N, C-alpha and C positions, 0 to 999 in steps of 0.2 A: 395338362388336366383333361380333361374328357368331359362330356357332356352328356345328358339322359340317352342322346343317340350315338356312346358313345366316344366320336371326336368332335373338338373345337372346332367352332371355323372363324370366332370372330373373340377379342378378349377386349372390349372398352365401353363407354356408357351411351348412354338409352338418352341423345339431344330432346328429341320430342314428337310428337304422335299425332297423327290424322288420323279420324276414325270418321267411316262414310258408312253410313246407316244404310241406305239404299242400299250398299253393294253388301250386308255383312264384310265389311271391310276393315281393316285395323293396319296402318303404314307407318314403321317407326322409323327415327333419323336415329342410327347411330353415329357416333365421332370415335373415333380411334384418341388413345392419348397420345401420341403423338402429335395432337397442337399443340401439347404444352411444352412441347421443345423452344416452341417461338417467344412462350411469356417465360423460362427460368431462363435467370442470370446465372453465368458461369462465374463462382467466385470461390475465392479460397478465404473460409472465415466470413470476415467483411469487407475483404476484400476484390477488388471487380477490374483488377490488372494483373495479371499473371503473364510470364514471360517463360516460354522454351528455348532452350538453349540443344542443339543436337538432338532432334528429339524427335524418336518413329512419328509417324500420323497417327496412326494406330494407338500410340500410347495417347495422344493427345485426345481422340474423341471418346478412348475410355475412358480417363478421369474426368471428360465434360460430364460423359454419360451416368459415373460414381456420381456427380455433384450433381448432377438431376435428380437420380433415385436418392440423396441423403436427404434433398428439398421436398419425398413426396413424391417424384413421379416414377411413373409406371414403363419408361423404356429404358432394357438395357440391354447385355451381350454374351457371350460366351467368345471364350477362344476361338473359336470356328467362325463365327458373327466379324468377328473381327481379328484376321492374319495382321501378324506385322505385316507393312509396306516394304522398307527397306529406302522409304523417303524421309529422310531425315531434316530437319526444317527448322530454325531458330525463327520464334517470333513470338510478338506481344498482340494481348488480345485485350482490348480498355471497354471492359464494360458490355459484355457478348454476352448474347441469349447463348444458349446450347444449341440452337438452331445454325446461327451463325457460325459458328464453331466449326458444326458438321460440314458443313458449304461451304465456309473457308480450307476448310482442305484436301475437301472434293477440287477446288478452284485450283490448289498447290499441286495435288496428285496429276491432274490431268484428263482427260479425255478419257484416256483406258480402265478410270476408275466410274466407279458406281456405288449407288448408299439406299436401302427399303429399311425399309420396316414390317415386319414381320405381322401378320396381326392377328394372327391366332397365337402366337408367344410374346407375344413385345419383344422381341428380341430386335437390336437396328443389326442391319448385315453392311458393311465398307470393304468393296473388295475389287478386283484387277479382271476386267473382262476376262473370260476365257472362250476365242472367236472360234476358235473348233467345236463348240457345241453350241447349237440350236435350242432352248427349250421350247422357247412357243413361239408358236404362228398364231398368229389371231386375221383373221381376214372379217373385213368389215362387212354384214350379209350374213353370215354364214356362222362365224365364232361370236362375232358382237352383232346384236339385233337391235338394240338399243341402248342410248348413255344420257343420263341428268345428270346433273348439277345443280344440288342448291346451294343456296347464299343464306348464311342469318345472322344477324348484330345482335345477336343473344349474348348477353356474358360478352361485353368488348373493353377486351384491357389496355389503360391508357399510362404506363410508370415514367414519370422523370426524376432521371438523375443525376445531379449534381457531380463531378468530380471538383478538387484542389477545393482552396479557402482552409476556413476555418473548418473543423469538424467538431470544436466545442463552443 
């Protein structure tokens, strides 16, 4: 994707804004589509219990993201952003969000793996660390001058799922 200046830097949505009339300034509060990973339930049809047997972690994460996209989500992947891990697991997810699936796979993979969402492409990356390459060095006071964190109670979502019992 490109923007009027040629390069897209972010893909998300405007959550809120603040107008400062004294300084003729507008502050936008942006949100990543990644926040919806925590509200999308990983399901197969109406079944929220999904079992994998001897399955690579990458396959599980890709299935969860495919499910997320099928429910209107924006976070996806490519073959390059989630390569096979070589770690095969047998596991049952029971009423798990897509974020819980990703984090469980990370927990199982161990400390040599990491994940992140590229905020320009909305691709999730799940990879093993390459300790031979250092790609970022950030120095507080030089590279990082200030950091602000905002919390919002806008659009809270509470959903209760019941399992078992009569469905009729």
